[in-house]
C-alpha positions in Angstrom: 44.7 35.4 49.1 45.8 35.3 52.8 45.0 32.3 55.0 42.7 34.5 57.1 40.8 35.6 54.0 40.5 31.9 52.8 39.2 30.9 56.2 36.6 33.7 56.1 35.5 32.6 52.6 35.2 29.0 53.9 33.0 30.1 56.8 30.7 32.0 54.5 30.4 29.1 52.0 29.9 26.5 54.7 27.1 28.6 56.3 25.4 29.1 52.9 25.4 25.4 52.3 24.0 24.6 55.8 21.2 27.2 55.4 20.3 25.8 52.0 20.3 22.1 53.2 18.2 22.9 56.3 15.8 25.5 54.8 12.7 23.3 55.6 13.6 23.1 59.3 11.1 24.8 61.7 14.0 26.7 63.5 14.5 30.4 62.9 17.1 31.7 60.6 19.1 33.0 63.6 19.0 29.5 65.2 20.1 27.9 61.9 23.0 30.3 61.8 24.0 29.9 65.4 23.9 26.1 65.6 26.7 25.3 63.0 28.9 28.1 64.3 28.7 26.8 67.8 29.3 23.3 66.6 32.4 24.2 64.7 33.8 26.0 67.7 33.2 23.1 70.0 34.6 20.6 67.5 37.8 22.7 67.0 37.0 23.5 63.4 37.2 27.2 64.3 40.1 27.8 66.6 40.7 30.3 69.4 41.4 33.9 68.2 40.1 33.2 64.6 38.2 36.1 63.3 34.6 35.7 62.1 33.2 37.5 59.0 31.5 40.8 59.8 27.7 40.8 60.3 27.3 43.0 57.2 29.4 40.7 55.0 27.5 37.6 56.3 24.1 39.3 55.8 25.0 40.3 52.2 26.6 36.9 51.3 23.8 34.8 52.8 20.9 37.0 51.6 19.5 37.5 55.0 18.8 40.5 57.3 21.7 41.9 59.3 19.6 41.8 62.5 19.3 38.0 62.0 23.1 37.7 61.9 23.4 40.0 65.0 20.9 37.9 66.9 23.0 34.7 66.3 26.3 36.5 67.1 24.9 38.0 70.3 23.9 34.6 71.5 27.3 33.1 70.8 28.9 36.1 72.7 26.5 35.7 75.6 27.4 32.0 75.9 31.1 32.8 75.8 31.9 31.2 72.4 33.0 34.4 70.8 34.5 37.7 72.1 34.6 41.2 70.6 38.0 42.6 69.6 38.1 46.3 69.7 38.1 47.6 66.1 38.3 44.1 64.7 34.9 42.5 65.2 34.3 39.1 66.7 36.7 36.2 67.1 36.5 32.8 68.6 37.0 32.7 72.4 39.8 30.7 74.0 37.9 27.8 75.5 41.0 26.0 76.7 41.7 22.4 75.8 38.7 20.9 74.1 37.4 17.6 75.7 38.6 14.5 74.0 35.9 12.1 72.8 35.4 9.4 75.3 36.9 6.0 74.6 34.3 3.3 73.6 32.7 1.8 76.7 33.8 -1.7 77.6 31.2 -4.2 76.8 29.0 -5.2 79.7 29.9 -8.6 81.1 26.3 -9.6 81.0 23.3 -7.8 79.6 20.4 -7.3 81.9 17.9 -10.1 81.2 14.6 -9.4 79.6 11.4 -10.6 81.2 9.9 -13.8 79.9 7.2 -11.7 78.2 9.8 -9.4 76.7 11.7 -12.3 75.2 8.5 -13.7 73.8 7.6 -10.4 72.3 10.8 -10.3 70.4 9.9 -13.6 68.8 6.9 -11.8 67.1 9.1 -8.9 65.8 10.6 -11.0 63.0 7.7 -10.2 60.6 8.2 -6.4 60.9 9.5 -4.9 57.7 12.8 -3.0 57.9 11.8 -0.1 55.6 9.6 1.0 52.7 10.9 -1.2 49.9 9.3 -3.8 47.7 7.9 -6.1 48.9 7.1 -4.9 52.5 3.5 -6.1 53.3 0.9 -3.7 54.6 2.5 -0.5 53.2 0.0 1.6 51.2 0.7 3.9 48.3 2.2 6.8 50.2 3.2 8.4 46.9 -0.5 8.8 46.0 -1.9 10.2 49.2 -3.4 13.7 48.7 -1.0 15.5 51.0 -1.8 19.0 50.1 -5.5 18.6 50.6 -4.9 16.9 53.9 -2.5 19.6 55.1 -5.1 22.3 54.3 -7.7 20.4 56.3 -5.3 20.1 59.2 -4.4 23.8 59.1 -8.0 24.9 59.0 -9.0 22.7 62.0 -5.9 23.7 63.9 -7.0 27.4 63.6 -10.6 26.6 64.5 -9.9 24.2 67.4 -11.5 25.0 70.7 -9.3 25.2 73.8 -10.8 22.0 75.4 -9.4 19.9 72.5 -6.0 20.5 74.0 -7.1 19.2 77.5 -7.5 15.5 78.6 -10.5 14.0 76.8 -12.6 11.0 77.7 -15.3 11.0 75.0 -14.0 8.0 73.2 -13.2 10.2 70.2 -14.4 13.3 68.5 -18.2 13.0 68.0 -18.0 14.3 64.4 -15.6 11.5 63.4 -17.6 8.8 65.1 -20.7 10.1 63.2 -18.9 10.1 59.8 -17.5 6.7 60.5 -20.8 5.3 61.4 -22.4 6.4 58.2 -19.5 5.0 56.2 -19.5 1.6 57.9 -23.3 1.2 57.7 -23.3 1.9 54.0 -20.0 0.2 52.8 -19.7 -2.7 55.3 -23.3 -3.3 56.6 -22.1 -2.8 60.1 -24.9 -2.5 62.7 -24.0 0.5 64.8 -24.7 4.0 66.0 -22.0 6.6 66.6 -21.9 6.1 70.4 -20.8 2.5 69.8 -17.5 3.6 68.1 -14.4 4.1 70.2 -11.5 5.9 68.4 -8.1 4.4 69.2 -4.5 5.0 68.2 -4.5 2.1 65.7 -5.8 -1.4 65.7 -3.1 -2.6 68.1 -4.4 -0.4 70.9 -7.8 -1.9 70.2 -6.5 -5.4 70.6 -4.8 -4.4 73.8 -8.0 -3.0 75.3 -9.9 -6.1 74.3 -7.5 -8.5 75.9 -7.2 -6.4 79.1 -11.0 -6.0 79.6 -12.4 -9.3 78.3 -9.8 -12.0 79.1 -7.6 -13.1 82.0 -4.1 -14.6 81.8 -4.5 -18.3 80.9 -7.8 -17.9 79.0 -7.9 -19.5 75.6 -7.9 -17.4 72.4 -8.6 -19.0 69.0 -6.4 -17.4 66.4 -6.1 -18.1 62.6 -3.2 -20.3 61.5 -1.3 -18.7 59.9 -2.3 -15.3 61.2 -1.5 -11.7 61.8 1.7 -11.2 63.9 0.4 -8.0 65.6 -2.6 -9.8 67.1 -0.4 -12.8 68.0 2.0 -10.6 69.9 -0.8 -8.7 71.7 -2.5 -12.0 72.9 0.8 -13.4 73.9 1.7 -10.4 76.0 -1.8 -10.7 77.7 -0.8 -14.2 78.8 -3.5 -15.9 76.8 -3.2 -19.5 75.7 -3.4 -19.2 71.9 -4.9 -22.1 70.1 -4.1 -21.9 66.3 -7.0 -23.0 64.2 -6.1 -24.0 60.6 -7.2 -21.9 57.7 -8.2 -23.5 54.4 -9.8 -22.2 51.2 -12.9 -21.3 53.1 -11.2 -19.6 55.9 -10.8 -20.5 59.6 -12.5 -23.9 60.4 -14.0 -24.0 63.9 -14.6 -27.7 63.4 -10.8 -28.2 63.7 -10.7 -26.7 67.2 -10.1 -28.8 70.3 -9.3 -28.3 73.9 -10.7 -25.6 76.3 -13.5 -23.4 75.1 -12.3 -20.0 73.8 -12.8 -16.6 75.5 -11.7 -14.7 72.4 -11.9 -15.7 68.7 -9.8 -13.6 66.3 -10.6 -13.6 62.6 -9.9 -11.6 59.4 -13.0 -12.8 57.5 -13.1 -10.5 54.5 -9.5 -11.1 53.5 -7.6 -13.5 55.7 -4.1 -12.3 56.6 -1.8 -13.5 55.2 -3.3 -16.2 52.9 -5.9 -13.9 51.3 -8.9 -16.3 51.4 -12.5 -15.1 52.3 -14.4 -16.7 55.1 -17.4 -18.5 53.7 -20.9 -17.7 54.9 -21.3 -21.2 56.4 -18.2 -20.7 58.5 -19.3 -17.2 59.5 -22.6 -18.5 60.8 -20.8 -21.4 62.5 -18.4 -19.0 64.3 -21.3 -16.9 65.5 -23.0 -20.0 67.0 -19.7 -21.1 68.5 -19.2 -17.7 70.2 -22.7 -17.7 71.6 -22.4 -21.3 72.9 -19.1 -20.6 74.7 -20.0 -17.0 75.6 -16.9 -15.9 73.8 -16.2 -12.6 71.9 -15.4 -12.6 68.2 -12.8 -10.0 67.1 -13.4 -9.1 63.5 -10.3 -7.4 62.1 -11.4 -5.7 58.9 -8.0 -4.3 58.0 -8.3 -3.8 54.2 -11.8 -4.8 53.1 -12.1 -1.7 50.8 -9.7 -3.3 48.3 -11.6 -6.0 46.4 -11.0 -6.4 42.7 -13.5 -9.1 41.5 -16.6 -8.2 43.6 -18.0 -5.5 45.8 -16.8 -5.4 49.5 -18.5 -8.2 51.5 -20.9 -7.5 54.4 -19.2 -7.6 57.8 -19.4 -10.6 60.1 -20.6 -8.1 62.8 -23.7 -7.2 60.6 -24.9 -10.7 60.1 -27.0 -10.8 63.3 -28.5 -8.3 65.7 -26.7 -8.3 69.0 -23.9 -10.6 67.8 -21.0 -10.9 70.2 -18.6 -9.3 67.7 -16.1 -6.5 68.2 -15.4 -4.9 64.9 -11.8 -3.5 64.6 -10.8 -1.0 61.9 -7.8 1.1 61.0 -6.9 3.9 58.7 -3.3 2.7 58.4 -3.9 0.7 55.2 -6.4 3.1 53.6 -4.6 6.4 54.3 -1.1 6.1 55.9 0.3 4.2 58.9 1.8 7.4 60.5 -1.8 8.7 61.1 -2.1 6.3 64.0 -5.9 6.2 64.1 -8.1 3.2 64.3 -11.5 2.4 65.9 -13.6 -0.3 67.6 -17.3 -0.8 67.0 -18.4 -2.2 70.3 -21.6 -4.1 71.5 -23.6 -1.6 73.6 -22.9 -3.4 76.9 -19.1 -2.8 76.4 -19.2 0.9 75.3 -18.9 2.6 78.6 -16.3 0.3 80.2 -14.1 0.5 77.0 -14.4 4.3 76.9 -13.4 4.7 80.6 -10.6 2.2 80.3 -9.2 3.8 77.2 -9.3 7.3 78.8 -7.4 5.9 81.9 -4.8 3.7 80.1 -4.0 5.7 77.0 -5.6 9.1 77.3 -7.2 10.6 74.2 -5.7 13.0 71.8 -5.3 14.2 68.2 -8.7 15.9 68.1 -7.5 18.3 65.5 -6.5 15.3 63.3 -9.8 13.6 64.1 -11.7 16.7 63.0 -9.7 16.9 59.7 -10.4 13.2 59.1 -14.1 13.7 59.8 -14.3 16.4 57.1 -12.1 14.3 54.8 -14.8 11.6 55.0 -17.9 13.8 54.9 -16.6 15.9 51.9 -16.2 12.7 49.9 -12.4 12.9 49.7 -12.1 9.5 51.5 -14.4 7.7 49.1 -12.5 9.2 46.1 -9.2 8.2 47.6 -10.3 4.6 48.2 -11.4 4.4 44.6 -8.1 5.8 43.4 -6.1 3.4 45.6 -8.3 0.4 44.4 -7.4 1.2 40.8 -3.7 1.8 41.6 -3.4 -1.5 43.6 -5.1 -3.5 40.8 -2.5 -2.1 38.4 0.4 -2.7 40.8 -0.6 -6.3 41.3 -0.7 -6.7 37.5 2.9 -5.3 37.3 4.0 -7.8 40.0 2.4 -10.7 38.1 4.1 -9.5 34.9 7.5 -9.3 36.6 7.1 -12.8 38.1 5.7 -14.3 34.9 8.9 -16.2 33.9 8.9 -17.9 37.3 5.1 -18.6 37.3 5.5 -20.2 33.8 8.0 -22.6 35.5 5.8 -23.5 38.4 5.9 -20.7 41.0 2.4 -20.6 42.6 0.8 -17.3 43.5 -2.4 -16.6 45.5 -5.5 -15.4 43.6 -5.1 -11.7 44.5 -8.9 -11.1 44.4 -8.4 -8.5 47.2 -5.9 -6.7 49.4 -2.4 -5.3 49.0 -0.2 -8.4 48.8 0.2 -11.8 47.1 1.5 -15.0 48.6 4.0 -17.0 46.7 4.2 -20.7 47.7 7.6 -22.3 47.9 8.9 -25.8 47.9 10.8 -25.8 51.2 11.8 -23.8 54.2 15.3 -23.9 53.0 14.3 -22.2 49.8 12.4 -19.6 51.7 15.3 -18.7 53.9 17.8 -18.5 51.0 15.5 -16.1 49.1 15.0 -14.0 52.2 18.8 -13.8 52.8 19.7 -13.0 49.3 16.8 -10.5 49.0 18.2 -8.5 51.9 21.4 -8.0 50.0 19.4 -7.0 46.9 17.3 -4.5 48.9 14.2 -6.5 48.4 12.1 -7.0 51.6 10.8 -10.5 51.6 8.5 -11.6 54.4 8.6 -15.3 55.0 5.2 -17.0 55.2 6.5 -19.5 57.8 6.8 -16.8 60.4 3.1 -16.2 60.4 2.5 -19.6 61.9 2.4 -20.4 65.6 3.2 -24.0 64.9 5.3 -25.5 62.1 5.2 -23.1 59.2 4.7 -23.7 55.6 7.2 -22.1 53.2 6.3 -19.1 51.1 6.7 -15.3 50.7 4.2 -12.5 51.5 4.7 -10.0 48.7 3.3 -6.5 49.4 2.9 -4.5 46.2 0.8 -1.5 47.2 3.6 0.7 48.4 5.9 0.4 45.4 5.8 2.1 42.0 6.1 0.4 38.6 9.9 0.8 38.4 10.5 -0.7 41.9 8.1 -3.6 41.3 9.7 -4.4 37.9 13.2 -4.3 39.5 12.4 -6.3 42.6 10.0 -8.6 40.8 12.5 -9.3 38.1 15.2 -10.1 40.7 12.8 -12.4 42.6 11.8 -14.3 39.4 15.5 -14.8 38.5 16.5 -15.8 42.0 13.6 -18.4 42.3 14.5 -19.9 38.9 18.1 -20.1 39.9 17.3 -22.0 43.1 14.8 -24.3 41.3 17.5 -25.3 38.7 20.0 -26.4 41.4 
């Protein structure tokens, strides 16, 4: 076989491989044929004067239409990458000396400084997980999400969507979704609301940002649970609030432990405290309501995963305890459905509804009305309730697998949280040094360990926040077995 023939065979085989590897791309076949050919010419893989296989041969070998091949070749010719040779088809054009890849840029003498707020924000990024591996907290069971049903709903609403859904919107969310949410929250969480009180957001974080911008000024005091959720801590810090950490014990946040200036905002996760997992007692709930009323403060109730309780029915919301309570209820679909959905909501006291709607439309705009319509139908048709029930059963099982994997360490003294609710367990450790060693060695073993100490604003207590919801049985067994052995090894030293 001649060199020219071998090169021609290589081009055909390489194109076939590329088309097969990228068959799910949205690009047209002609585009997927054009792109690698152009790249090989630019990179010098195909040299000046080299003949390309004929359009008939490519069409036959690749199993595609000849017109598709001609479209790609005509584009290459129009851009000057190939030229026609009379009686011999197409060959690579002579583009002259190809540019040499630039040498690596010299390091800057001094990087531009971040703002003080930017630097502080980075301090709150340490609790972010680096990927979907055991035991990243807050990751739901993505493998169990009903993707086909969801895609059918999206396609149907995309086809039916009115033109004005593609324009700027300022309704605070699709009315159908707000109505479906209102019915769900009243029944499942005893939230006192009507649909107009609901503001659809792009996740809970956007809700926190709106609250801090509209209801507090820089320097105002915000009470926050200690330890607490890093996303809320970061948002309050960026708003310039003076965060006052209030200790959490077995009954939840204790307002009697607060001192100093009166709060403007009080942030709590009453149903399932994050990350310790305790439930705020009724006495503490009533005390917080009285405290908020006395100081004319706003309570922020973050109800991030209340659906997942394993020993009792979901608890009534703090917001629903009293008519007209100064509570803003924050919810998200990231934990129940999937984080990439980027949809959350606020249930606002009536005096705040209009100002929050206008501010949200100005600062963030509104969008995803097709997705909101699909979600409204997902809830109204009962798919949401069935999915929650399925996830609840799966998470109970996954927690059991994790406890089984850690049983050898637990038998030797490793302390785990009760796990009566939620998507993670907390493992208590003996020292911050032990915590850091496990985190470091876990990274090398591809086990994402989130240190408990990083959830504290003040001196942290050692431990690990172990998310189990997003991993299957095999991954939990592998990672849990590794953690059990690693802890036992450290304990024996």
